[in-house]
N, C-alpha and C positions, 0 to 999 in steps of 0.2 A: 604473839610475840610481839613483840613493837621491835621498831629500829633505828640506832642510832649514826650519826656520820660523824666521823672523827678525822678534825681537821689544822697542821701543825705541819713544818718545813723542817722538823729535827727528827728521822727518821729516828731515832734513839723512839724519843718520844712513844709513837706508835706502838712502836716493839710490845715495851712498858705498857701502854693500852692494854694491848689485844692478849697479852698473854698471863697480864698478874688481874687484871678485875675480871669476879664473876659474875661471864656477861649470863652463863644459866640458869646460874644460882638465880640473876635481876631477869628472866627469862625477859631478856636484853639481846639482840645480835646486830653483829656492827656490818651496815649497809654496805657500810665503803670507807675509802679511807681520801685523801686530799691534803694537799703538799702550800695548794697558796685558796685564796680567795678567791678569787675567778675559779678554777676549776671546783672548790668547792661548790658554789653559787650554780654548774650549770650542770652539780651531779644533785643538787636537791629538784633542780626545778624539772629532770627528769625523773628519779627516783623517791620525790615527795619525803624519806627518813621521817621519825618522830621527831626524833632529837636532833640537836650539833653541839659537840661539842669544839672549842676554836681558840686559839695559840693568837696574841695578839700583832707578836711582829711578828709579820712573813713577806717574799717580796713581792710586787707586785702589788693588788689588796688586799689590807690589812683586814685581823678579825675584825677591828672598827669596823668598816665599813661595808663586812661579807655582813657585819647583822643589821647594820641598816638596810641594805641592800635584802636580807633575809625576813626585815619589819615589816616592808613595802608587797612581801610575797603572801606572807603568813603571819599578820600581826600578834597569833598566839602560839606559830610555835617556841619549845621552850627552848631558850639555847642558854650554855655552860661559857662564859669566857678560863682557860685554864692557863696562866702568864705569869711568866720568871722574872715579872719587871714588877713590884709592891711599888706603882705612886698612885698618887692620891687621879691623877689626871683620868690615865685610866676604868680607873672603878667608877669615876663618875661617867663620863661618858656610858663606860658600859652600863650603866643605871641609865640612864638618860634615853636609850636606844630600846628601853625594856628587857636587860638580861636579867634573866634569871638567877642565875650565881655565879659569883668573879673567885675563884680555885685561885692558890699563888704558888708554883712551881718548886720545891718539890710536894705534891700533896701528897695525902697518907694515901694508899688503897681503899680501908674503911671509910674515911672521910669522901673521894669518889665515889665511892659504894652508894655510901651515907646519901650525897645529896642527888646522886640519880636513883635510889629506891625513893625519894621524898620526890623527884621528877614523874617521874614510874606513878603512882599515888595524885596528885593533883592532875594528871591527867585520865586518870581513872575516875577520876569524879568530874574531871571536866567533860567528861565521855560518857556516863551517866548522867549529868544536867542536863547533855543538848538536848540527849535525846529521852529523859524525861520531858522538854519546853516541845521538844517537834512533835511529842505524844500531845503533849498537851494542847496545843495550837492545831493539831487534825482533831482530835477530840471536841474543838469550840469551833474549829469549822462547820465536822460534822452536827454539834446542838447548836448552831448560831442559831441556822432556817429554824427549825423544830420554836427556838426560844422564838426570835420574833415572832415565831404565826400566836403562838402563843399569849405576847402582849397585844397584838393586838387583837384577838379573841378577846383579851380582855377588853378593851379597848371599848366592845361592841357590847359588855355586860358590867360595867361599873363606871358611873359617871364621873370623873375625875373632875377636881376645881381647875379654874386654867393656872397654868402656872408649873400646875402639882405634877406634872410628868417632866423630870430634871432631863438638861441636854447628855451629864454623861450617861445615863440610859438608853439613850438616844442615839449618842457616838457608838456608844457596847455593841447595840442591836444593827449597826448600820443601819440607819434610820437620816435621811440627815433633813432637819429642821423647813417647816415647811411656811408659805408664807400663806397659802390656803389650804384643804382640804375637799373632798368628796367620794359620796360611798355612790356603789350602784351594788345593785341586785340584781341575779341574774341567776333568773328561775325556769329547771328546764323541768317538760311537763312529762310525765309517767303515763305512758300507753296502760288503757283497759287491762289489754289482752295483758300484761306482765303482773303478775297479781303474785300472792309471798309464796309461792306454788313455783316462780320460776324467780327468786332474790335476785339468784347468779346472772342470769341476766341481766335482770337490771344494774346490776352495780357494776357490768362491765362497763353499758351503757353510757354511769356513772363518770368511772372511768376516762372516759376519752369523752366526752362532754371537757372536763378540769383540763384535760391537756390540752383542749381546742382557747380553751379560755383561754392558758395560761402565755400556749407561745402566741396563740392572736396579740395579747398583752404586749409581751415584745418585742414583737414583728412594728406593730402600732409606736409605741416608745419607740423604736430606735430610728426613729423616723422626724421625733423633734428634738426640744432642750431643753431642758429643764420642766421638765414634766417624769414625776416617780411614782412607781404602780402598784401594788402589794392583791394575792388572790388571793382569799380564803374559801377550801372549802367548807362551810356553816350548815350545812345539813340534806338532808337525804336525799334534795333536789335542790338545793338552795346554795351560789357563787356570792360571794360577797369582797367587792373591789374597792382596796382604799386611792384613790388617785392626791397625788401631792402638786401642790404646785411646787416650787423651786426659786424660778423666778417672778420679777415683778412684771408679768404682761397680761396680769389678769384676770375674773375669775370664767371672762367670756369665752376666754383660746381655751380650757377646761370642762366649762361645760360642751363650747364643740365635741373635743376629744372625748369627751363619757357616751357622748348618743354611737359618733360614728364607731366607738369600737364595738359598740357593745349589737349598733345594730352588723354590724359585719362578723363579730364570733355568734352571733345566731344563726345569720346568713348559714354558719358553716358546721354547725352543729343541727343544724335543720339537713344543708344536703350531705351529709359524711356518716350522720349516723341517723335518719329517718324521726327524728324526735322537733318537738313544735317548741322552743321558748320564749321567755319574756327579760322584762330589760326594763326596773325603778333608779329613777336618777336623783334622788337628795342636794339636797341644795346647798350652794357653795355656803360651808366656814373657818372661820380664822383659824381656827384651835383644833392640835388634835384629841382633844380634850372635849373637842361639837365632832367627832368622831357617829357617838352615837347617833345625833340628834340626827344628824344625814343619814342614818342608818334609816332611824325608823321612819323619816319623809320615803324612803324608796320605798320603801317597804309596804308605805300607807301607798304610794304612787303605785307600784308595780298591782297590787288589786282593784285596779281601776283595769287588767286584761281576763279579767272575771267578768266580765263585761261589755268591755271595749273590745275582746277577739287575741287570739296568738301572736305570736312574731312580729310582735310587736315591741319600740321604745316608750316608755313612759318617763318623761320628767316630773318631777314635784312642782316644779311654778304653774306646769298646764294642769295635771290632776288631783294635785295636790288636794280636800275638800270632797272629790266628787262619792265618797260616802255618810259626809253626813248625813242625809234621807234615813241610812238605819238607823242610826241616833235614835229616832224617834217612836221608832219600833225596837227598841234597845230589847225592854224586859217579856214585853209580849217571846220573842226571837229568843229571851234567852231561857224561858220556861219552856221553847218549845224544841231548845235541843237536850234538856236534862229532863224532857217524859220521854224522847229517841231512847236516850245513853239508859233513861231506868227501863228499856220495850217496855212504856206503856204508851204502845199503840192509840187507844183509846184516847187517853190526854192528852195526845198530839194531833190526835185528830181536831179536837172540842181546842184546839190553841190554834191550829192552819182558822175555822171555821173564823176563831175575832179576826186573825189579821186578815184573811180577807172580807169581811165584815167592812174594817174598817179598810183597805184599801179600793171597795167599793166607792163605801162612802164621802172620805176623800175625793171629789171631785174635779178639784185643786192642782192633785201632783201630778210632776208630768210620770213621762215613761218613762227619761232614766232615772227615775228615783223610788217606778216600780221595779223599775230592772235590778235595781244593788238591793231591793228586798229579797226581792225577786233567786237570786245567786247566794245569801245570805239561806236563805228554806233548800233551797239546794246541794247545798258544801255541807246544814249538818248534816242530811240526809243520805251525801257521799261515805260521807265518815266515820254515818252510825252503820253506815253498806258494806263499809272493807274492814270496822272493826268486830262486828257481828258475824260476816258473813265471805267473809277472803277468796275463800274459794268457787267463789259461786261469779261471778260474770253479775251486776247492778243491770238494772231493766233499762238507764239513759248514762251515758260517758259524757265526764263532762265537755266536750269537743261539741257532743251532738247537741247537748243543753243547751253550749251559747252558739249555734247551729238555728240550730229552733226559737231563740228568745227572741232573734232581730227579725223573726217573719214575721210578728201582731204587732202592728202600727195603732189599736187602740188600746185603751185602759179595759173596755168589756174582753175585747180581745185577748191583751195579755193573763188578764185574770181568770178568766174563764180554763185557758191553758195551760197554768201552772194548777190552777183549781185539778184539772183531769189527768197530769203529772203528777200532783202527791200522791191523790186519791189511787194509782196504779201504784207507786211505791208503797202505802201504807198498807196493800191487801198482801201486793210480794214479799213486803216481810214479815207479815201475818204466818203464811204462809213457809216461808225459812221457819219463824218459832216455829210451829204448829211441828214441819221436821224434827228439828233438831227435839221438842222436848220428847217427840214416838221414840225416839234412837235412846234418849237418855233410860227412856222406860224398857224399853228392850233387851238395854246393856243391862240393868236391873234384872229382868228378870234369868239372862245369861249367869251371871254371879249368883244368885238363887241356886242353881241349877251347881254351879260348883263347888258351892260349898255344901251339897243337901244331896248330890246326888248320890249316896249312900243310901241312902234312905225312903223313903214312899213320904212322893211328890207330889200333890194336888196341884191343877191349873188352877182354880177355885180359892183354891189361898192364897195363891200369889199376887194373882187379879188382890184379891182385897184386900194382901199386905199395899199396894199401892195403889188400892183408894179408884181403882176404875171398874169396869164390865170386864167379867169375863173372855165376853162374847167381843167389845169391841181390843180386850187384849187380845186374843188368837187374830180376831183379822190383822191387826196389828202387823202382830209378830211378822205372820205368812210374806206378810206385803213387803217387809222389810228385810227379810230373814229367805223370803223364798223357799220353804218349808214350815210344813206346820212345831209345833212343840214336840206332840208325841214323837216325834222320828230324827228331832236337834235332841230329846234325850236322852233316848234309844243309841243315836249314833255319837254323842256325849261319853256315856256308858261303856261302850265298848270298849270305844277309843284307850279310856282307862282300863277298862278286862284286858286289853291287848297289852299292856305295859306292867300287869300286874303279873300273868302268861311268863312273858319273857322273861322275868326274871328268876325264876323258876323253884321259885318258893312257895309256890299254893297249888292249891289241886284245881280241880275245876266247881264243883260247887262248891269253897270258901271264895273262889270269887264270884262266884255269880252272887254270894250273902254281902261280899266289899263293896261290890257296884249297880245293887237296890233287886239285885231280882232273889224272888222266897225259892222260884220255882228254876230249877237248876236244867229241867227240859227244856221252857219256854226261854229263857236265860240261851242254851246252846242252840234253840231254832234263828232268837231276832242276831247272836252271833255269826252264826256262818248266811244269813242272808245280806249283811251287812260288809264282815271279811270279806268272805267268796270262804275262811274255811270254816272249819271247828274251831271251840276251842281245846280238843285235842292233837289237833295238827300240830299246832303255838306251842304243844309239852311238848310234843318229841323232835321240834328243830334247834 
């Protein structure tokens, strides 16, 4: 229920308003009354009623002066003037100060109630509008970080033309128009022991790394003026940062800031989370539309970590183009990668032989060039292994590989070492693929038993259907399951028999036939040997 303050120096007017206006019907209560403007203003400041109805001529502060004072207190407060003097000047001044209605005494009750009802309706509409605006502002406040991040990610996937990004869009997203921009790619290195089996552990580490990156960025930006920065979680192991120079102090300052920030963020990640990180820094660009180019340069610089080591910052100006050597082997390396992806290990070995021969023939190649090719080969092996054998630790981790590669200082030593490593990996991959194939064969045998346990089963027939020798299949079955085929078949049949017996719907001889035993006596012997009870015992329970 809303409230109103009645202001008039004539007591009978206050009494008439109090007694004759349908306050309950209007859902309006009288908060209080006052006989002059000064008392009315003091009352309003203490109790803050929703409406004010006042006379004009009163001792001390009159109604128009009260209106002015109330407007300074609350510009939106509904005010009604109820005056006994029909003077244009009063009405003009009242309208000047934003009075909502001007009623002349004696006003009828219906007229007063109509005006009050209208004002109350306007108050309700205004209140709903205010609530909607507040909710809209709240929702926009919640959505703004998401919309800003979506826009920044769009910059990393869409090539905008210069000037295509409007100032209005940047203003809406609260991104100041930069003079220069720069991209940083900060990569965290997933430890080899965190396989897909422990995905939750990795996600917790990644969450912690993201917090460190964002907090470090805020701390570092707080000590400089004219720089703005945004951090994006771009992929499972990569954070991309956009730095914006808002002043005219030149790109050297932003480059120094990027290197300093990256070093501090990586140090904290290593100290607190015990995982390694690398950072690549792109070249400074003039437009936000060039963010994509700076990002690609930061990724190219970041690739130097594959053979230069982790825990370092790699600016594009120093490390860009270091992978030119690998382009000369691009086609053969592509064939090598495709052979691995198709699990054609023999073909992959042939491609490695071609690459090795070329590396040995090109005596002019530098150690760095050969290292780069070796890194490409090993990366393909690592991706292949993680894709096909995610629960099996690879023969070597990336960190061990990078450590070992630095121990070979001659081309012959380097190519000999990588040859041994690749041969070892291909042998191990062959064994894992054979094991997976064996498991598939055993699964096929189990599926056959499940479908035909109520029939006479020939192990030789199963082997024939699977196109393998019965002796090989028998040995493989025992190695994988730990028991021979007959034991597995009997245990499976007895489990099904117990289910039938416990249903209480079948006799023992019926169950014997239902699970593939034509001789009930033999069935009972096998049943008791496996379950420890006779079939009759299950019928009696």
